[in-house]
C-alpha positions in Angstrom: -11.8 -7.4 -26.7 -13.9 -7.0 -23.6 -12.8 -6.3 -20.3 -13.3 -9.9 -19.2 -11.1 -11.2 -21.8 -8.7 -8.3 -20.7 -8.8 -9.6 -16.8 -8.5 -13.3 -18.4 -5.3 -12.3 -20.3 -3.6 -10.8 -17.9 -4.3 -13.9 -15.9 -2.3 -15.8 -18.2 0.6 -14.1 -17.3 2.6 -15.6 -14.0 1.2 -13.6 -10.6 3.6 -13.4 -7.9 1.1 -11.9 -5.8 -0.5 -15.1 -5.7 2.0 -17.6 -6.1 4.3 -18.5 -3.3 8.1 -20.3 -3.2 9.9 -18.6 -6.2 13.3 -17.3 -6.4 13.3 -13.2 -5.8 16.2 -12.3 -8.0 15.6 -14.9 -10.9 11.8 -13.8 -11.3 12.0 -10.4 -11.0 14.4 -8.6 -14.0 13.9 -4.5 -14.6 15.9 -5.3 -18.3 12.6 -7.6 -18.9 10.5 -4.6 -17.7 12.9 -2.0 -19.5 12.0 -4.2 -22.8 8.6 -4.4 -22.9 8.4 -0.4 -21.8 10.6 0.3 -24.8 8.3 -1.7 -27.4 5.7 0.9 -26.3 7.3 4.0 -26.8 8.7 4.1 -23.1 5.3 5.9 -21.8 6.7 6.0 -18.2 8.7 9.0 -20.0 5.9 11.2 -21.1 4.5 11.9 -17.4 6.3 13.4 -14.3 6.4 10.7 -11.6 6.7 10.1 -7.9 7.7 7.0 -6.7 7.4 5.2 -2.9 8.8 2.2 -1.8 8.7 0.7 2.1 7.0 -1.9 4.3 4.1 -0.3 5.6 2.7 3.2 5.0 2.8 3.3 1.3 -0.6 2.8 -0.4 -1.5 5.7 2.3 1.5 8.3 1.4 0.7 7.3 -2.4 -2.9 8.5 -1.7 -2.7 11.3 0.4 0.2 12.6 -2.2 -2.4 11.8 -4.9 -4.9 13.7 -2.7 -2.6 17.0 -2.2 -1.4 17.1 -6.2 -5.7 16.4 -7.2 -6.6 19.4 -4.4 -3.7 21.7 -5.9 -5.7 21.2 -9.4 -3.0 18.6 -11.4 -4.7 15.7 -13.8 -2.8 13.3 -11.5 -2.2 9.4 -11.8 -2.7 6.9 -9.2 -0.9 3.4 -9.7 -0.9 0.7 -6.4 -1.6 -3.1 -5.8 -3.2 -5.2 -4.9 -6.9 -4.2 -5.2 -9.2 -4.8 -3.1 -12.5 -5.2 -5.1 -11.7 -4.8 -8.6 -8.4 -4.4 -10.6 -9.6 -1.4 -11.9 -8.5 0.2 -9.0 -5.3 0.0 -9.4 -4.5 2.6 -12.2 -6.7 5.9 -11.6 -7.0 9.4 -12.7 -8.2 11.9 -9.9 -11.3 10.3 -8.6 -11.8 8.2 -11.7 -11.0 4.4 -11.9 -9.4 3.1 -15.4 -12.9 1.9 -17.5 -13.5 -1.3 -18.5 -13.5 0.0 -21.9 -10.2 1.8 -21.8 -8.8 -1.2 -19.9 -9.7 -3.3 -22.7 -8.6 -1.3 -25.3 -4.7 -0.7 -24.0 -4.8 -4.5 -24.0 -4.2 -4.7 -27.9 -0.9 -2.4 -27.8 0.6 -4.1 -24.5 -0.4 -7.8 -26.7 1.5 -6.9 -29.5 4.7 -5.4 -27.3 4.5 -9.1 -25.3 4.0 -10.8 -28.4 7.8 -9.1 -29.5 8.9 -10.7 -26.1 7.9 -14.5 -27.2 11.6 -15.4 -25.6 11.1 -13.4 -22.1 7.3 -13.1 -21.3 6.8 -10.7 -18.6 4.8 -11.5 -15.5 1.1 -10.3 -14.5 3.0 -7.5 -12.4 4.7 -5.8 -15.0 2.0 -6.2 -17.4 0.1 -4.2 -15.4 2.5 -1.5 -14.4 3.0 -1.3 -18.2 -0.8 -0.8 -18.6 -0.4 2.5 -15.9 2.0 3.7 -18.0 0.6 3.7 -21.3 -2.6 4.6 -19.9 -1.5 8.1 -17.9 0.4 8.9 -21.4 -2.7 8.5 -23.0 -4.5 10.6 -20.8 -1.9 12.8 -20.7 -1.9 12.9 -17.1 0.5 15.8 -15.7 2.2 13.7 -12.6 1.4 10.0 -11.3 2.1 8.8 -7.9 3.3 5.1 -8.1 3.5 2.5 -5.7 6.2 -0.3 -5.6 5.1 -4.0 -5.7 7.5 -5.7 -3.7 11.0 -4.5 -2.6 12.1 -1.7 -4.8 15.3 -2.3 -6.4 13.5 -4.5 -8.9 10.4 -3.5 -8.8 8.7 -3.1 -12.5 8.2 0.6 -11.4 11.7 1.3 -10.8 12.6 2.1 -14.6 10.9 5.5 -13.6 13.1 8.8 -13.1 10.8 10.3 -10.4 10.8 14.1 -9.4 11.5 12.8 -5.8 11.3 9.5 -4.7 9.8 8.5 -0.3 10.3 5.5 1.6 8.0 4.8 4.1 8.9 2.9 7.7 10.8 -0.4 6.9 10.0 -3.5 9.0 10.6 -7.6 8.6 8.5 -8.1 5.1 9.0 -10.9 2.8 12.3 -12.2 4.0 12.7 -15.3 2.5 13.4 -13.0 -1.0 14.3 -9.3 0.3 16.4 -10.2 3.4 16.5 -11.5 7.3 17.9 -7.9 8.2 16.5 -4.9 8.2 19.6 -3.6 6.5 19.2 -6.1 4.0 15.4 -5.2 3.5 15.9 -1.2 3.6 18.8 -2.2 0.7 16.0 -3.3 -1.4 13.8 -0.6 -0.8 17.1 2.1 -1.2 17.2 0.6 -4.6 14.7 3.0 -6.2 16.7 6.5 -5.1 17.7 7.8 -8.4 21.6 9.4 -8.7 21.3 13.1 -7.7 17.4 12.6 -6.9 15.8 13.9 -4.2 14.2 11.3 -1.4 11.6 12.0 1.5 11.8 9.0 4.5 9.8 8.5 7.1 11.1 7.9 10.5 13.2 4.5 10.7 15.1 2.1 12.8 18.7 2.9 13.1 19.7 -0.2 10.9 17.4 0.5 8.0 17.9 4.3 8.3 21.7 3.9 8.2 21.3 2.1 5.2 18.9 4.9 3.3 21.4 7.6 4.2 24.5 5.4 2.7 22.6 4.9 -0.5 21.6 8.9 -0.4 25.4 9.5 -0.1 26.5 7.3 -2.6 23.8 9.1 -5.2 24.5 12.4 -4.3 20.8 12.6 -3.4 19.1 14.6 -0.8 17.6 13.1 1.9 14.7 14.2 3.8 13.8 12.7 7.5 10.5 13.3 8.8 11.3 13.4 12.9 14.1 15.6 11.8 13.7 18.0 9.1 9.8 17.4 8.8 8.3 17.7 11.9 5.1 16.7 13.4 2.6 16.9 16.5 -0.6 15.1 17.3 -3.2 17.5 18.6 -6.2 15.3 19.1 -8.7 12.6 17.9 -12.4 12.1 18.2 -12.6 8.8 16.6 -13.6 9.9 13.3 -10.5 12.2 12.8 -7.3 13.1 12.9 -5.6 16.6 13.9 -2.1 17.6 14.0 0.3 20.4 13.3 2.9 19.8 10.5 6.2 21.6 10.5 8.2 21.2 6.9 11.3 22.6 5.7 9.4 25.3 4.0 6.2 26.2 5.3 3.9 25.5 8.6 0.8 23.3 8.5 -1.4 23.8 11.7 -4.3 22.3 12.5 -4.1 19.6 9.8 -7.2 17.0 9.6 -7.6 13.7 8.1 -10.0 11.3 7.6 -7.1 8.5 7.9 -7.7 6.9 11.5 -4.6 6.0 13.7 -1.1 7.9 14.3 0.7 6.5 11.8 -1.6 7.9 9.4 0.3 11.5 10.3 3.8 9.8 9.8 2.2 9.4 6.2 0.7 12.8 6.2 3.9 14.0 6.9 5.6 11.9 4.7 3.5 12.6 1.9 3.8 16.7 2.8 7.9 16.2 2.8 7.4 15.0 -1.2 5.2 18.1 -2.0 7.8 20.2 -0.7 10.6 18.4 -2.3 8.0 19.4 -5.8 7.2 22.7 -4.7 11.1 23.4 -4.2 11.6 22.1 -8.2 9.0 25.0 -9.1 5.8 23.2 -9.3 3.5 25.6 -7.9 1.4 23.8 -4.9 0.0 26.0 -2.3 -0.6 25.7 1.7 -4.6 25.6 0.6 -4.5 22.7 -1.6 -2.3 21.0 0.8 -4.5 21.0 3.6 -7.6 20.5 1.6 -6.0 17.2 0.1 -4.9 16.1 3.5 -8.5 16.3 4.8 -10.0 14.9 1.7 -8.0 11.6 1.1 -8.9 8.3 1.5 -7.8 4.9 1.3 -10.1 1.8 1.5 -9.2 -1.1 3.8 -6.6 1.0 6.4 -8.7 1.0 9.3 -11.5 1.6 7.4 -14.7 1.9 9.4 -17.8 0.0 7.0 -20.3 -0.8 9.1 -21.8 0.1 12.9 -23.6 -1.5 15.5 -21.3 -3.7 15.7 -18.8 -0.9 14.7 -16.8 -2.7 11.9 -13.1 -2.0 10.6 -11.0 -3.3 7.8 -7.7 -3.1 7.9 -4.7 -5.0 5.7 -2.0 -5.5 8.3 0.6 -7.7 6.8 3.2 -7.9 9.2 4.3 -7.6 13.0 5.1 -4.1 12.4 1.6 -3.0 10.7 -0.1 -5.2 13.6 1.4 -3.2 16.2 0.1 0.1 14.4 -3.5 -1.4 14.3 -3.6 -2.7 17.9 -2.2 0.9 19.2 -4.8 2.7 16.5 -7.8 0.7 17.9 -6.8 1.5 21.9 -6.2 4.8 21.2 -8.6 5.5 18.7 -11.9 3.1 18.6 -12.4 3.5 22.5 -12.9 0.6 25.1 -14.7 -2.2 22.9 -14.8 -6.0 23.1 -13.0 -7.0 19.7 -14.3 -9.8 17.7 -11.2 -10.4 15.4 -11.5 -11.8 12.0 -8.1 -13.3 10.9 -6.6 -14.3 7.6 -3.1 -14.5 6.8 -0.7 -15.5 3.9 1.0 -17.8 4.7 4.7 -16.5 3.8 4.0 -13.4 6.3 4.9 -12.9 9.8 2.3 -15.2 11.4 3.8 -15.4 14.8 4.4 -11.5 14.6 0.9 -11.1 13.4 -0.9 -12.7 16.0 1.4 -11.8 18.9 0.1 -8.4 18.2 -3.6 -8.8 17.5 -4.3 -11.4 20.1 -4.2 -9.4 23.1 -7.3 -7.0 21.8 -9.5 -9.6 21.0 -12.1 -11.6 23.2 -13.1 -13.3 20.5 -11.0 -15.2 17.4 -12.5 -15.9 13.9 -10.0 -17.7 11.9 -10.3 -17.8 8.1 -8.3 -17.5 4.3 -9.0 -15.7 1.4 -9.8 -17.6 -1.9 -6.3 -17.0 -3.1 -5.6 -21.0 -2.2 -1.7 -21.2 -2.9 -0.6 -18.2 -0.5 -3.2 -18.3 2.1 -2.3 -19.8 5.3 -5.0 -22.9 6.3 -7.1 -21.6 9.6 -5.7 -24.9 11.9 -1.8 -23.7 10.8 -2.3 -19.9 11.8 -4.3 -21.5 15.2 -1.3 -23.7 16.1 0.4 -20.0 16.6 -2.8 -19.1 19.4 -0.9 -20.1 22.5 -3.3 -18.1 24.7 -5.7 -20.5 26.8 -8.6 -17.8 27.3 -9.6 -16.8 24.0 -12.6 -18.2 21.9 -11.1 -19.5 18.9 -13.0 -20.6 15.9 -12.3 -21.3 12.2 -14.1 -20.7 9.4 -13.4 -22.0 5.5 -14.4 -18.8 3.7 -14.4 -15.0 4.6 -18.4 -15.2 4.1 -18.4 -17.7 7.2 -16.2 -15.8 9.2 -17.9 -12.7 8.6 -21.4 -14.5 10.1 -19.1 -16.4 12.6 -18.5 -12.9 13.7 -21.5 -11.2 13.9 -23.2 -14.0 15.6 -20.2 -13.7 18.4 -20.4 -9.9 18.3 -22.8 -7.9 21.0 -24.3 -4.2 19.5 -21.5 -2.3 21.1 -18.2 -4.4 20.3 -15.9 -3.9 17.3 -15.8 -6.5 14.5 -12.1 -6.0 13.5 -11.4 -7.7 10.0 -7.6 -8.0 9.0 -4.3 -9.7 8.0 -3.9 -10.7 4.5 -5.6 -7.8 2.1 -6.9 -10.3 0.2 -9.0 -11.5 3.0 -9.3 -7.8 3.6 -10.8 -7.6 -0.1 -13.0 -10.2 0.1 -14.6 -8.6 3.3 -15.0 -5.3 2.1 -17.0 -6.5 -1.2 -18.9 -8.3 1.0 -20.0 -5.9 3.4 -20.9 -3.5 0.7 -23.1 -5.4 -1.1 -25.1 -6.5 2.3 
């Protein structure tokens, strides 16, 4: 089987990343994922794991944790979703993405297992997760960091028995599936917490924190809370790097630095340091120099990523109101007093009103577009209908490529082009901009 044939095989499964309008509780089944993993010999049990859920910042937190473990000398897997440019981004060990040949070879045993489940065919994400489990086992990874997909309780990654789990900031997202209150959403995310385990939580709204604390109490799980048990202090930012202190339970980490921009990345780094401190308390040898190096070297594409200059061009996948607010705050504080040309495309199941309300005050000009993922992408006119202010220059583009062209025409050399909203839009833009 070739790599392209492998991708075609994956595309034959129901993909809820691209699908709209489905029943969450009926569509996601942990028993089905356990069955698939069992037919593969439960490869996830062969590799130590870290499990991260949350509404925003979970990908960055995974990437920072992964970077620290690499710096500590571990052969470390990383499983994230969705991808920006190539499927191979989802599954990597240290700095190397799964190769086309490796992925094609893994489809064989996965297909055999799936064929044994003809009565209950798995989903796209379940098969992807099984590929990651199998790959990390076959490559003899020493530890792997897993990002949940949707929610946590019913997520395909939730058959793990991790050394530590983490919950990044919880906000309103997928309310038609996860619930329309922070308590219900937090309950879904906190579903990854296991009995007698350890959990690190980023700062949370009171309503969400109460649920996490209750779950930890009922499961006799140890909880470390950023802002209470793990403290941080912003020092400076030069527009390229953040400088900050972190005080953990087991050590002080003065003047850390990261190229991940924005105050929210200091919170994500503090959560990652909390994860690492739990690992250290369990006897995993990670020295402070590795924490410093891992934080400094961490990369996470498509999140306040500077992709071009003259004009400054930035990508960020802000997919809900809270993420859009964090992005707007970071742009104001970190990227200078520039006029912003906003390129915006949003999935129709997202909080379009909330995202536009947070981002529009930044912009003097707006280009509305849509990703190629037609079923989930909101039509530009539907997004425009949420823009009630009359002092903005608003134009529409039928594709991301057209949107980039219109943004370049609208922007002066000293301006900022900010491409955001859907990660699908960000991924398409990144592919176009890195090719040109």
